[in-house]
C-alpha positions as CSV (number, residue, x, y, z in Angstrom):
1,M,11.9,21.0,-0.4
2,K,8.3,21.0,-1.5
3,R,5.9,18.9,0.6
4,M,5.6,15.5,-1.0
5,S,2.1,15.1,0.4
6,S,0.8,18.1,-1.6
7,A,-0.7,15.8,-4.3
8,K,-2.6,14.0,-1.6
9,T,-3.9,17.3,-0.3
10,I,-5.4,18.0,-3.7
11,V,-7.1,14.7,-3.8
12,F,-8.7,15.4,-0.4
13,I,-10.1,18.7,-1.7
14,L,-11.6,17.0,-4.8
15,I,-13.3,14.3,-2.7
16,A,-14.7,17.0,-0.4
17,G,-16.1,18.8,-3.4
18,I,-17.8,15.7,-4.8
19,A,-19.4,15.0,-1.4
20,M,-20.8,18.5,-1.3
21,F,-22.6,18.2,-4.6
22,T,-23.8,14.6,-4.4
23,G,-24.9,14.8,-0.9
24,C,-27.4,17.7,-1.3
25,K,-30.4,15.5,-1.0
26,K,-29.7,14.7,2.6
27,E,-29.0,17.1,5.4
28,E,-25.9,16.0,7.3
29,P,-25.5,16.9,11.0
30,I,-23.1,19.8,11.7
31,V,-20.0,18.6,13.5
32,A,-17.6,21.1,15.1
33,P,-14.2,20.9,13.5
34,I,-11.3,19.6,15.6
35,P,-9.0,22.6,16.6
36,Q,-5.9,23.0,14.6
37,A,-2.9,21.0,16.0
38,D,-0.1,22.8,17.7
39,V,2.4,24.1,15.1
40,V,5.3,22.1,16.6
41,N,3.3,18.9,16.7
42,T,2.3,19.4,13.1
43,F,5.9,20.1,12.1
44,I,7.1,16.9,13.8
45,W,4.4,14.7,12.1
46,N,5.0,16.2,8.7
47,G,8.8,15.8,8.9
48,L,8.6,12.2,10.0
49,H,5.9,11.3,7.6
50,D,7.9,12.6,4.7
51,Y,11.5,11.7,5.5
52,Y,11.7,9.0,8.2
53,L,13.3,5.8,7.0
54,W,10.8,3.6,8.7
55,N,7.7,5.7,8.1
56,S,5.7,2.8,6.6
57,D,6.3,0.7,9.8
58,V,4.8,3.3,12.1
59,A,1.0,3.2,12.3
60,G,0.8,6.9,13.3
61,L,2.6,7.9,10.1
62,T,0.9,5.8,7.5
63,N,-1.4,7.6,5.0
64,S,-4.3,5.3,5.8
65,T,-4.4,6.2,9.4
66,Y,-5.4,9.8,8.9
67,T,-7.4,10.4,5.8
68,K,-8.8,13.7,7.1
69,T,-7.2,16.7,8.6
70,D,-9.5,16.7,11.6
71,S,-8.6,13.1,12.5
72,L,-4.9,14.0,12.3
73,N,-5.4,17.1,14.4
74,A,-7.3,15.0,17.0
75,F,-4.3,12.7,17.2
76,L,-1.7,15.4,17.5
77,N,-3.8,17.3,20.1
78,K,-3.4,14.4,22.5
79,F,0.2,15.4,23.0
80,T,1.2,18.4,25.0
81,D,4.8,17.4,25.1
82,P,6.5,17.5,21.6
83,Q,9.1,15.1,22.8
84,K,6.6,12.4,23.7
85,L,4.9,12.8,20.3
86,F,8.2,12.5,18.6
87,T,9.3,9.3,20.4
88,S,5.8,7.8,19.9
89,L,6.3,8.0,16.1
90,L,9.7,6.3,16.0
91,Y,10.0,2.7,14.9
92,K,10.8,0.5,17.9
93,Y,12.3,3.4,19.8
94,E,15.5,2.5,21.6
95,V,15.5,-1.0,20.2
96,V,15.7,-0.5,16.4
97,D,15.9,3.3,16.2
98,K,18.3,4.4,18.9
99,W,19.4,7.5,17.2
100,S,16.7,9.9,15.9
101,F,16.3,12.9,18.2
102,L,14.4,16.1,18.6
103,V,15.7,19.4,20.1
104,D,13.8,22.6,21.1
105,N,16.5,24.8,19.6
106,Y,18.0,24.0,16.2
107,K,21.3,25.8,17.2
108,T,22.0,22.6,19.3
109,I,22.1,20.6,16.0
110,D,24.1,23.3,14.2
111,D,26.7,23.4,16.9
112,W,26.9,19.6,17.0
113,I,27.5,19.3,13.3
114,S,30.2,22.0,13.4
115,G,31.8,20.3,16.4
116,T,31.4,23.5,18.5
117,S,30.7,23.5,22.2
118,K,31.6,25.3,25.4
119,T,34.3,23.1,26.7
120,M,37.6,22.7,28.6
121,G,38.7,20.7,25.7
122,Y,39.5,17.2,27.0
123,D,37.7,13.9,26.6
124,F,37.6,11.8,29.7
125,R,35.9,8.8,31.4
126,L,35.0,8.2,35.0
127,V,35.4,4.9,36.8
128,R,34.0,3.8,40.2
129,L,36.6,2.8,42.7
130,D,34.4,1.3,45.5
131,D,30.9,0.5,46.7
132,A,30.8,4.0,48.4
133,G,30.7,5.6,45.0
134,T,34.2,7.2,44.9
135,L,35.2,8.1,41.4
136,L,38.4,8.4,39.4
137,G,38.7,10.2,36.1
138,Y,41.1,9.4,33.2
139,V,41.9,11.5,30.2
140,R,41.6,9.8,26.8
141,Y,42.6,12.8,24.6
142,V,42.9,16.6,24.6
143,F,41.6,18.9,21.9
144,K,44.0,21.1,20.0
145,N,44.3,24.7,21.1
146,S,42.0,24.1,24.1
147,P,42.2,25.4,27.7
148,A,43.1,21.8,28.7
149,E,46.0,21.6,26.2
150,K,47.3,25.1,27.3
151,A,47.1,23.9,31.0
152,G,49.2,20.9,30.2
153,V,46.5,18.2,30.5
154,K,47.6,15.0,28.6
155,R,46.2,11.7,27.5
156,G,46.6,9.2,30.4
157,D,46.3,11.8,33.2
158,L,44.2,10.6,36.2
159,F,42.2,12.9,38.4
160,L,40.3,12.5,41.7
161,K,39.1,16.0,42.8
162,V,37.3,19.0,41.3
163,N,37.5,22.2,43.3
164,D,39.1,20.2,46.1
165,Q,36.0,17.9,46.3
166,Q,36.4,14.2,45.8
167,L,34.4,13.0,42.8
168,T,31.6,10.7,43.7
169,I,28.7,9.1,42.0
170,S,26.4,11.8,43.4
171,N,28.4,14.9,42.6
172,Y,30.3,14.4,39.4
173,E,27.6,15.9,37.1
174,T,27.5,19.1,39.2
175,L,31.3,19.4,39.5
176,L,32.2,18.5,35.9
177,F,29.3,19.5,33.8
178,N,27.5,22.4,35.5
179,T,30.3,24.9,35.8
180,D,32.5,26.8,33.4
181,T,35.5,27.1,35.7
182,Y,37.1,24.6,38.0
183,K,40.3,23.3,39.5
184,L,41.3,19.7,38.6
185,S,43.5,17.7,40.9
186,F,45.5,14.8,39.6
187,A,46.4,11.4,41.0
188,N,48.8,8.5,40.7
189,I,48.4,4.8,41.1
190,I,51.4,3.3,42.9
191,N,51.6,-0.4,43.9
192,G,47.8,-0.5,43.6
193,S,47.2,2.5,45.8
194,I,45.5,5.6,44.5
195,G,46.5,9.0,45.8
196,L,46.7,12.7,44.9
197,N,50.0,14.0,43.5
198,N,51.1,17.6,43.6
199,K,49.7,18.5,40.2
200,S,46.5,20.6,39.7
201,V,45.3,22.9,37.0
202,N,42.7,25.7,36.8
203,M,40.6,25.8,33.6
204,T,37.8,27.9,32.2
205,A,35.6,26.6,29.4
206,I,35.5,28.4,26.0
207,E,33.5,28.2,22.8
208,L,35.6,25.8,20.8
209,Q,35.3,23.9,17.6
210,E,37.0,20.5,18.1
211,N,39.5,19.6,15.4
212,P,38.9,15.9,14.7
213,I,42.4,15.5,13.4
214,N,43.9,14.8,16.8
215,K,47.3,13.4,15.7
216,D,49.1,12.8,12.5
217,T,52.7,11.6,12.2
218,V,55.1,9.5,10.2
219,F,57.6,7.1,11.7
220,V,59.8,4.2,10.7
221,Y,59.2,0.7,12.2
222,N,60.9,-2.5,11.1
223,N,62.1,-0.8,7.8
224,Q,58.5,0.3,7.1
225,K,57.6,4.0,6.8
226,I,54.2,4.3,8.6
227,G,51.7,7.1,8.5
228,Y,49.6,7.2,11.6
229,L,46.4,9.3,11.9
230,V,44.0,9.7,14.9
231,Y,40.7,11.0,13.5
232,N,37.9,11.5,16.0
233,G,35.0,12.8,13.9
234,F,33.9,13.3,10.3
235,N,33.6,17.1,10.2
236,A,33.2,18.7,6.8
237,D,34.9,21.9,8.1
238,F,38.2,20.0,8.3
239,D,38.1,18.1,5.0
240,I,40.7,20.4,3.4
241,Q,43.0,20.0,6.4
242,L,42.5,16.3,6.3
243,N,43.5,16.4,2.6
244,D,46.7,18.3,3.6
245,V,47.6,15.5,6.0
246,F,47.4,13.0,3.1
247,K,49.7,15.3,1.1
248,K,52.1,15.0,4.0
249,F,51.8,11.2,3.8
250,M,52.3,11.2,0.0
251,D,55.4,13.4,0.3
252,A,56.8,11.1,2.9
253,N,56.2,8.1,0.6
254,I,54.7,6.0,3.4
255,N,54.5,2.2,3.0
256,Q,51.7,1.6,5.5
257,L,48.7,3.6,6.8
258,V,47.3,3.2,10.3
259,L,43.9,5.0,10.8
260,D,42.9,5.3,14.5
261,L,39.1,5.5,14.7
262,R,38.7,4.1,18.3
263,Y,36.9,7.3,19.5
264,N,35.3,8.2,16.2
265,G,31.5,8.0,16.6
266,G,30.7,9.3,13.1
267,G,29.6,12.5,11.4
268,S,29.4,13.6,7.8
269,V,28.7,11.0,5.0
270,Q,30.4,13.2,2.5
271,S,33.6,13.5,4.6
272,S,33.7,9.7,4.8
273,I,33.6,9.5,1.0
274,Y,36.4,12.0,0.8
275,L,38.5,10.1,3.2
276,A,37.9,6.8,1.4
277,S,39.1,8.5,-1.8
278,M,42.2,9.8,-0.1
279,I,43.0,6.2,1.0
280,Y,42.0,4.1,-2.0
281,G,41.7,6.2,-5.1
282,T,39.8,8.9,-7.0
283,D,38.0,6.8,-9.7
284,I,34.7,8.6,-9.8
285,N,33.1,5.7,-11.7
286,K,33.5,3.2,-8.8
287,L,30.7,2.9,-6.3
288,F,31.6,3.6,-2.7
289,T,28.2,3.3,-1.0
290,K,24.5,3.4,-1.9
291,A,21.7,4.9,0.2
292,Q,18.2,3.6,0.6
293,Y,15.5,6.1,1.7
294,N,11.8,5.5,2.4
295,F,9.7,4.8,-0.7
296,G,8.3,8.3,-1.1
297,F,11.5,10.2,-0.4
298,Q,13.5,8.0,-2.6
299,S,11.1,8.5,-5.5
300,F,11.2,12.2,-5.0
301,L,15.0,12.3,-5.0
302,V,15.3,10.1,-8.0
303,E,12.7,12.1,-9.9
304,T,14.3,15.4,-9.0
305,Y,18.0,14.6,-9.2
306,G,18.2,11.5,-11.3
307,S,18.4,7.8,-10.9
308,N,22.0,7.9,-9.6
309,Y,21.3,10.1,-6.7
310,P,21.3,7.4,-4.1
311,N,24.7,6.2,-5.3
312,D,27.9,7.8,-3.9
313,N,31.1,7.1,-5.9
314,F,34.6,7.8,-4.9
315,E,35.5,11.5,-5.5
316,S,38.4,13.3,-7.1
317,T,37.7,16.8,-5.7
318,I,36.6,18.2,-2.4
319,A,33.8,20.7,-3.0
320,G,34.2,24.2,-1.7
321,T,32.1,25.3,1.3
322,S,31.7,28.6,3.1
323,S,34.6,27.7,5.3
324,N,37.1,26.4,2.7
325,T,37.9,26.2,-0.9
326,S,37.8,23.3,-3.3
327,A,40.8,21.1,-3.7
328,T,42.0,18.1,-5.7
329,I,42.0,15.0,-3.4
330,N,45.5,13.7,-2.4
331,S,45.1,9.9,-2.8
332,L,47.6,7.3,-1.6
333,H,46.1,4.6,-3.8
334,L,46.6,2.0,-1.2
335,Q,45.8,-1.7,-1.4
336,K,46.0,-2.3,2.4
337,I,45.1,-0.3,5.5
338,Y,45.1,-0.9,9.2
339,I,42.1,0.6,11.1
340,I,42.0,0.7,14.9
341,V,38.4,0.5,16.2
342,S,36.5,0.1,19.5
343,D,32.9,-0.4,20.7
344,E,32.6,3.4,20.2
345,T,33.5,3.4,16.5
346,A,30.3,4.0,14.7
347,S,28.3,5.4,11.7
348,A,30.5,7.3,9.2
349,S,33.5,5.3,10.6
350,E,31.7,2.0,9.8
351,L,30.6,3.5,6.5
352,L,34.3,4.0,5.6
353,I,35.3,0.5,6.6
354,N,32.4,-1.2,4.9
355,G,32.8,0.9,1.8
356,L,36.5,0.2,1.4
357,R,36.3,-3.6,2.0
358,P,35.2,-4.6,-1.5
359,Y,38.3,-2.8,-3.0
360,M,41.2,-3.3,-0.6
361,N,42.6,-5.3,2.3
362,V,41.1,-3.5,5.3
363,K,42.7,-5.0,8.4
364,V,40.6,-4.0,11.4
365,V,42.2,-4.1,14.9
366,G,40.0,-3.8,18.0
367,I,36.6,-5.1,19.0
368,N,33.2,-5.1,17.3
369,T,32.1,-1.7,16.3
370,V,28.7,-0.2,17.3
371,G,26.7,-1.4,14.3
372,K,25.1,1.8,12.9
373,Y,24.5,1.6,9.2
374,T,22.0,4.4,9.0
375,A,22.2,8.2,8.5
376,S,20.1,11.1,9.7
377,M,19.2,14.5,8.3
378,T,18.5,17.8,9.9
379,V,14.9,18.8,9.5
380,K,13.8,22.3,10.3
381,D,10.4,23.9,9.9
382,R,10.8,25.6,6.5
383,D,8.3,27.1,4.1
384,A,8.1,26.4,0.3
385,N,11.0,28.8,-0.2
386,G,13.3,27.2,2.3
387,V,12.9,29.9,4.9
388,V,12.9,28.6,8.5
389,S,9.8,29.3,10.5
390,T,9.9,32.1,13.2
391,K,7.0,30.5,15.1
392,H,9.3,28.0,17.0
393,T,12.9,26.8,17.1
394,Y,12.4,23.1,17.2
395,A,14.4,20.8,14.8
396,M,14.8,17.1,14.5
397,Q,17.5,14.7,13.3
398,P,15.5,11.6,12.2
399,I,17.1,8.5,10.6
400,V,16.3,8.9,6.9
401,A,18.6,6.4,5.1
402,K,20.5,3.2,5.4
403,Y,23.7,2.4,3.6
404,A,25.2,-0.6,1.8
405,N,28.6,-1.0,0.1
406,S,29.2,-1.9,-3.5
407,A,28.8,-5.6,-2.6
408,G,25.4,-4.9,-1.0
409,V,26.6,-5.4,2.6
410,S,24.4,-3.6,5.1
411,D,22.4,-4.2,8.3
412,F,25.4,-5.1,10.4
413,V,23.4,-4.8,13.6
414,D,26.2,-6.4,15.7
415,G,28.9,-4.2,14.3
416,L,31.8,-4.9,12.1
417,T,34.0,-7.7,13.3
418,P,37.8,-7.1,13.7
419,D,40.5,-9.2,12.1
420,I,42.7,-8.8,15.2
421,V,40.9,-8.8,18.5
422,A,42.3,-6.2,20.9
423,S,40.8,-3.9,23.5
424,E,42.2,-0.8,25.1
425,F,40.6,-1.9,28.4
426,S,39.2,-5.1,29.8
427,K,35.6,-5.7,29.0
428,T,34.7,-6.6,32.5
429,G,36.4,-3.7,34.1
430,I,39.5,-1.5,33.8
431,T,42.6,-2.6,35.7
432,A,45.0,-0.5,37.5
433,A,47.7,-1.5,35.1
434,E,45.6,-0.4,32.2
435,L,44.9,3.0,33.7
436,T,48.6,3.6,34.4
437,G,49.5,2.3,30.9
438,I,47.6,4.8,28.8
439,L,50.3,6.0,26.5
440,P,50.4,8.9,24.0
441,F,48.9,8.4,20.6
442,G,51.7,7.3,18.2
443,D,53.8,5.7,20.9
444,Q,54.9,2.4,19.5
445,N,54.2,0.7,22.8
446,E,50.6,2.0,23.0
447,K,48.4,-1.0,23.4
448,L,46.3,-1.0,20.2
449,L,49.0,0.4,18.0
450,S,51.4,-2.3,19.2
451,Y,49.1,-5.0,17.8
452,V,49.2,-3.3,14.4
453,L,53.0,-3.0,14.4
454,A,53.3,-6.7,15.4
455,D,51.2,-7.7,12.5
456,I,53.1,-5.4,10.1
457,S,56.3,-7.1,11.3
458,G,54.9,-10.6,10.6
459,I,54.6,-11.5,14.2
460,P,51.5,-13.8,14.8
461,V,48.8,-11.9,16.7
462,T,46.3,-14.0,18.6
463,A,43.0,-12.9,20.2
464,Q,43.7,-10.9,23.3
465,T,42.9,-12.5,26.7
466,V,41.7,-10.5,29.7
467,K,43.8,-11.0,32.7
468,T,42.5,-11.1,36.3
469,A,42.5,-7.5,37.6
470,Q,44.5,-6.5,40.7
471,I,42.0,-3.6,41.0
472,E,38.9,-3.6,38.8
473,F,37.1,-0.4,38.0
474,K,33.7,0.0,36.4
475,N,33.0,2.7,33.8
476,V,30.5,5.3,35.0
477,A,30.4,8.2,32.6
478,G,32.4,10.6,30.5
479,N,31.8,13.9,28.8
480,H,30.7,12.1,25.6
481,N,28.4,9.8,27.5
482,L,26.2,12.9,28.1
483,N,26.2,13.7,24.4
484,P,23.1,12.1,22.8
485,F,24.6,12.6,19.3
486,V,27.9,10.8,19.8
487,N,27.2,8.0,17.3
488,E,25.4,10.0,14.6
489,M,26.0,9.9,10.9
490,Y,24.4,12.7,8.9
491,I,23.8,13.6,5.3
492,N,25.3,17.0,4.4
493,P,22.8,19.7,3.4
494,I,24.5,20.0,0.0
495,K,25.2,17.0,-2.1
496,K,26.5,17.0,-5.6
497,G,25.7,20.7,-5.9
498,S,22.0,20.3,-5.3
499,E,20.4,21.7,-2.1
500,I,17.9,19.6,-0.3
501,K,15.6,21.9,1.6
502,H,14.3,20.1,4.7
């Protein structure tokens, strides 16, 4: 994309020229120019100045702050650490903007967007058992075609040791995250006592692209044919496969759809639009969501692509990408949907719920979602032709837009409120009964799904109460806890056939 500040640059040149001719009657002192700022620092400032949603709220990015190149260079040269410069230019960092980030190698962002990482292929959490820092792990789900799946690891498995060492608060990062091969030893909880069982597996991490479609099935409950889908991330590479799942639901003639987003932290805005169209309908004249960018970027996009550019309507076709072909969307044309959520449900998941609510009965089961109504965009250092600079490999993912639904609802900072309050685990701690009661996805007795099925059956469902724990464990960490991008929602590089170079 061409630099939007180029017009301002021309103005500065003209002003300098006028000063040169009108000031010839008086000799001005010669001032040594400020050295040019580091190329990475300049890239960071330019990118945030042009694209950042809250650029007008950050003094270091406003046009009035730096009217001369020398004054801007003087500011940028104060920072020897690009990360510190980046965070200094964010709006209320970690209070309002909790999501913009900078990396020193853009491959990190490319891999995150594709869902690719070197992994054993299982999502887990760790809990603290005692004051001494002893830890227990529990498996939340397993990736398809992963080393963990091939080793027989399953949702609900508990583990205590790695390479025959007891997990503790001081060694878990080294044992679980800093090695590519290890032995995992499993445990049971019997009558409140925790101990190793005879099960252990050896696994080696591989480069793997996680398939976000973790589970899809159709079953009959109380004379209702129910489609159930566990969807863990909005990844554009799997849009066609997701569409195939909805063909399966259509062919089965389901009566109800249950969409499980409890572990879905977000992803592609476009994938959220496609999924909404698969659920509700393909009327391309109906508004699903509307974006708001900063003033300069919004003006540029509208001028370049038309006044409707910030609007995203429902879609009838999935556009082809390098990894798949185009396809007609398989839509269920539903008037009601159940969506399972948690306090990890964020971004594109919330976009989906918020965008569908004006059009259909969206019954949300769980607890308040994260409350992220903003989207980011990958910004690499490109020249006027879109070629990425070879001078450095830095890239950033700044928040560039916020989204509202067709009714204008946005800014849900406290998350989206559920219709049926239910939590997979107690808010104050995880009980032994909860840990031993983690059932497979789709099991009709699984805690959150059982609340949905009760409501489908017409059984009154009241707010869940938290019982006193026989043993109470505190969450410590999990593999996604160390992922800074877990709740991100991003704008795809290609939208409506037009490439945004950034």
